[in-house]
N, CA and C atoms as a LAMMPS dump frame, in Angstrom:
ITEM: TIMESTEP
0
ITEM: NUMBER OF ATOMS
228
ITEM: BOX BOUNDS ff ff ff
-5.0000000000000000e+02 5.0000000000000000e+02
-5.0000000000000000e+02 5.0000000000000000e+02
-5.0000000000000000e+02 5.0000000000000000e+02
ITEM: ATOMS id mol type element x y z
1 1 1 N 0.816 -1.163 0.062
2 1 2 C -0.044 0.003 -0.029
3 1 3 C 0.939 1.208 -0.023
4 2 1 N 0.629 2.183 -0.842
5 2 2 C 1.408 3.395 -0.916
6 2 3 C 0.898 4.484 -0.051
7 3 1 N 1.716 5.393 0.515
8 3 2 C 1.405 6.352 1.365
9 3 3 C 1.089 7.738 0.714
10 4 1 N 1.446 7.823 -0.469
11 4 2 C 1.247 9.233 -1.083
12 4 3 C 0.929 8.998 -2.539
13 5 1 N 0.121 9.919 -3.075
14 5 2 C -0.342 9.939 -4.571
15 5 3 C 0.945 10.141 -5.388
16 6 1 N 1.945 10.7 -4.899
17 6 2 C 3.112 10.837 -5.716
18 6 3 C 3.989 9.508 -5.897
19 7 1 N 3.725 8.608 -5.09
20 7 2 C 4.447 7.363 -5.176
21 7 3 C 3.474 6.222 -5.058
22 8 1 N 2.593 6.124 -5.991
23 8 2 C 1.639 5.008 -6.01
24 8 3 C 2.078 3.943 -6.911
25 9 1 N 1.542 2.76 -6.545
26 9 2 C 1.78 1.528 -7.392
27 9 3 C 0.504 1.275 -8.218
28 10 1 N -0.659 1.945 -8.068
29 10 2 C -1.802 1.81 -8.85
30 10 3 C -1.746 2.713 -10.086
31 11 1 N -1.919 2.074 -11.311
32 11 2 C -1.715 2.668 -12.597
33 11 3 C -2.901 3.742 -12.813
34 12 1 N -4.128 3.45 -12.538
35 12 2 C -5.197 4.4 -12.723
36 12 3 C -5.09 5.554 -11.885
37 13 1 N -4.595 5.366 -10.588
38 13 2 C -4.369 6.643 -9.751
39 13 3 C -3.158 7.468 -10.381
40 14 1 N -2.218 6.798 -10.783
41 14 2 C -1.087 7.506 -11.335
42 14 3 C -1.468 8.185 -12.569
43 15 1 N -2.352 7.75 -13.511
44 15 2 C -2.815 8.312 -14.629
45 15 3 C -3.704 9.495 -14.41
46 16 1 N -4.537 9.275 -13.469
47 16 2 C -5.49 10.485 -13.012
48 16 3 C -4.746 11.631 -12.626
49 17 1 N -3.686 11.298 -11.614
50 17 2 C -2.838 12.311 -11.105
51 17 3 C -1.969 13.04 -12.13
52 18 1 N -1.372 12.281 -13.162
53 18 2 C -0.601 12.892 -14
54 18 3 C -1.388 13.85 -15.05
55 19 1 N -2.629 13.419 -15.366
56 19 2 C -3.329 14.198 -16.223
57 19 3 C -3.942 15.419 -15.54
58 20 1 N -4.475 15.151 -14.304
59 20 2 C -5.039 16.309 -13.423
60 20 3 C -3.875 17.335 -13.142
61 21 1 N -2.828 16.872 -12.685
62 21 2 C -1.785 17.888 -12.305
63 21 3 C -1.261 18.62 -13.573
64 22 1 N -1.246 17.937 -14.896
65 22 2 C -0.855 18.573 -15.973
66 22 3 C -1.859 19.707 -16.325
67 23 1 N -3.139 19.401 -16.215
68 23 2 C -4.039 20.387 -16.652
69 23 3 C -3.961 21.597 -15.64
70 24 1 N -3.782 21.364 -14.451
71 24 2 C -3.749 22.449 -13.501
72 24 3 C -2.555 23.227 -13.767
73 25 1 N -1.35 22.564 -14.064
74 25 2 C -0.151 23.34 -14.371
75 25 3 C -0.283 24.198 -15.543
76 26 1 N -0.985 23.6 -16.616
77 26 2 C -1.122 24.456 -17.949
78 26 3 C -2.104 25.514 -17.841
79 27 1 N -3.151 25.323 -16.97
80 27 2 C -4.091 26.3 -16.697
81 27 3 C -3.456 27.529 -16.026
82 28 1 N -2.67 27.191 -14.984
83 28 2 C -1.896 28.313 -14.174
84 28 3 C -0.925 29.003 -15.19
85 29 1 N -0.192 28.259 -15.989
86 29 2 C 0.833 28.935 -16.913
87 29 3 C -0.004 29.686 -17.939
88 30 1 N -1.077 29.251 -18.423
89 30 2 C -1.845 29.981 -19.318
90 30 3 C -2.284 31.324 -18.804
91 31 1 N -2.839 31.322 -17.606
92 31 2 C -3.37 32.415 -16.861
93 31 3 C -2.166 33.458 -16.753
94 32 1 N -1.1 33.069 -16.223
95 32 2 C 0.093 34.022 -16.066
96 32 3 C 0.533 34.601 -17.361
97 33 1 N 0.547 33.769 -18.397
98 33 2 C 0.952 34.2 -19.841
99 33 3 C 0.049 35.366 -20.245
100 34 1 N -1.372 34.951 -20.27
101 34 2 C -2.171 36.016 -20.751
102 34 3 C -2.343 37.303 -19.976
103 35 1 N -2.095 37.115 -18.61
104 35 2 C -1.993 38.302 -17.666
105 35 3 C -0.755 39.118 -18.142
106 36 1 N 0.245 38.655 -18.415
107 36 2 C 1.451 39.35 -18.785
108 36 3 C 1.362 39.98 -20.133
109 37 1 N 0.739 39.284 -21.106
110 37 2 C 0.431 39.655 -22.586
111 37 3 C -0.506 40.909 -22.535
112 38 1 N -1.558 40.783 -21.708
113 38 2 C -2.482 41.817 -21.704
114 38 3 C -1.999 43.009 -20.99
115 39 1 N -1.052 42.981 -20.047
116 39 2 C -0.587 44.109 -19.289
117 39 3 C 0.535 44.647 -19.754
118 40 1 N 1.504 44.005 -20.432
119 40 2 C 2.725 44.699 -20.826
120 40 3 C 3.067 44.453 -22.283
121 41 1 N 2.45 43.687 -23.047
122 41 2 C 2.757 43.641 -24.445
123 41 3 C 1.785 44.38 -25.323
124 42 1 N 2.366 45.028 -26.433
125 42 2 C 1.301 45.817 -27.189
126 42 3 C 0.439 44.891 -27.895
127 43 1 N -0.802 45.429 -28.105
128 43 2 C -1.847 44.575 -28.657
129 43 3 C -1.506 44.136 -30.173
130 44 1 N -0.712 44.979 -30.946
131 44 2 C -0.465 44.694 -32.29
132 44 3 C 0.785 43.67 -32.487
133 45 1 N 1.379 43.22 -31.319
134 45 2 C 2.455 42.296 -31.48
135 45 3 C 2.065 40.923 -31.501
136 46 1 N 1.28 40.642 -32.707
137 46 2 C 0.751 39.348 -32.917
138 46 3 C 1.83 38.218 -32.813
139 47 1 N 2.942 38.284 -33.543
140 47 2 C 3.942 37.228 -33.575
141 47 3 C 4.475 37.009 -32.207
142 48 1 N 4.714 38.045 -31.462
143 48 2 C 5.241 37.744 -30.114
144 48 3 C 4.105 36.991 -29.206
145 49 1 N 2.795 37.411 -29.379
146 49 2 C 1.827 36.721 -28.597
147 49 3 C 1.747 35.226 -29.124
148 50 1 N 1.775 34.991 -30.31
149 50 2 C 1.604 33.576 -30.75
150 50 3 C 2.852 32.782 -30.416
151 51 1 N 4.001 33.133 -30.821
152 51 2 C 5.232 32.451 -30.643
153 51 3 C 5.55 32.3 -29.184
154 52 1 N 5.277 33.435 -28.378
155 52 2 C 5.48 33.358 -26.961
156 52 3 C 4.673 32.295 -26.307
157 53 1 N 3.358 32.32 -26.737
158 53 2 C 2.382 31.378 -26.176
159 53 3 C 2.924 29.911 -26.445
160 54 1 N 3.332 29.61 -27.495
161 54 2 C 3.849 28.232 -27.858
162 54 3 C 4.965 27.901 -27.08
163 55 1 N 6.015 28.852 -26.905
164 55 2 C 7.056 28.566 -26.219
165 55 3 C 6.743 28.426 -24.683
166 56 1 N 6.059 29.363 -24.218
167 56 2 C 5.681 29.327 -22.816
168 56 3 C 4.888 27.94 -22.418
169 57 1 N 4.04 27.545 -23.099
170 57 2 C 3.172 26.382 -22.748
171 57 3 C 4.147 25.097 -23.039
172 58 1 N 4.939 25.143 -24.081
173 58 2 C 5.779 24 -24.289
174 58 3 C 6.917 23.841 -23.069
175 59 1 N 7.376 25.087 -22.613
176 59 2 C 8.364 25.164 -21.498
177 59 3 C 7.695 24.464 -20.309
178 60 1 N 6.544 25.076 -19.895
179 60 2 C 5.923 24.407 -18.704
180 60 3 C 5.519 23.055 -18.815
181 61 1 N 5.21 22.532 -19.986
182 61 2 C 4.851 21.103 -20.203
183 61 3 C 6.226 20.276 -20.022
184 62 1 N 7.307 20.825 -20.415
185 62 2 C 8.54 20.217 -20.393
186 62 3 C 9.112 20.102 -18.842
187 63 1 N 8.98 21.191 -18.289
188 63 2 C 9.313 21.266 -16.804
189 63 3 C 8.411 20.247 -15.992
190 64 1 N 7.141 20.283 -16.264
191 64 2 C 6.237 19.393 -15.595
192 64 3 C 6.669 17.943 -15.89
193 65 1 N 6.905 17.545 -17.087
194 65 2 C 7.295 16.205 -17.335
195 65 3 C 8.557 15.81 -16.69
196 66 1 N 9.57 16.773 -16.491
197 66 2 C 10.769 16.549 -15.788
198 66 3 C 10.549 16.215 -14.344
199 67 1 N 9.613 17.104 -13.737
200 67 2 C 9.372 16.98 -12.312
201 67 3 C 8.692 15.718 -12.095
202 68 1 N 7.779 15.224 -12.968
203 68 2 C 7.014 13.964 -12.773
204 68 3 C 8.058 12.815 -12.817
205 69 1 N 8.976 12.7 -13.764
206 69 2 C 9.997 11.659 -13.893
207 69 3 C 10.937 11.712 -12.682
208 70 1 N 11.344 12.93 -12.059
209 70 2 C 12.223 12.978 -10.907
210 70 3 C 11.521 12.704 -9.638
211 71 1 N 10.398 13.22 -9.46
212 71 2 C 9.806 13.188 -8.008
213 71 3 C 8.69 12.309 -7.873
214 72 1 N 8.086 11.551 -8.86
215 72 2 C 6.902 10.677 -8.554
216 72 3 C 7.265 9.395 -9.343
217 73 1 N 6.363 8.457 -9.043
218 73 2 C 6.456 7.266 -9.783
219 73 3 C 5.383 7.004 -10.711
220 74 1 N 4.731 8.103 -11.216
221 74 2 C 3.662 8.052 -12.087
222 74 3 C 3.913 7.364 -13.552
223 75 1 N 5.017 7.649 -14.011
224 75 2 C 5.455 7.141 -15.319
225 75 3 C 6.274 5.96 -15.284
226 76 1 N 6.485 5.375 -14.116
227 76 2 C 7.361 4.163 -13.958
228 76 3 C 6.688 2.935 -14.517
C-alpha cells in the first residue's frame, strides 16, 4: 500500500494524477501568460503573442514532465 499519491503503484491513480496535475499546471501557466500579455505587451504584437504562447506552454509542459520523472512514480 502506498502512502502518497506521488508514489503510488496503482496505474489508474497515477494516470489520473498525471493528467490532473498537468491540466492544473497548464491552466496556471496560461493564466500568467495571458495576464502578462494583456498588461505589458502591445496589442499589435501578434507574432510575439503567438510564438511566446507556444514557447511558454511547451516550456511548462517540459518542466512538468521532468518533475514527474524525478519526483513521482507515475510514469514508471
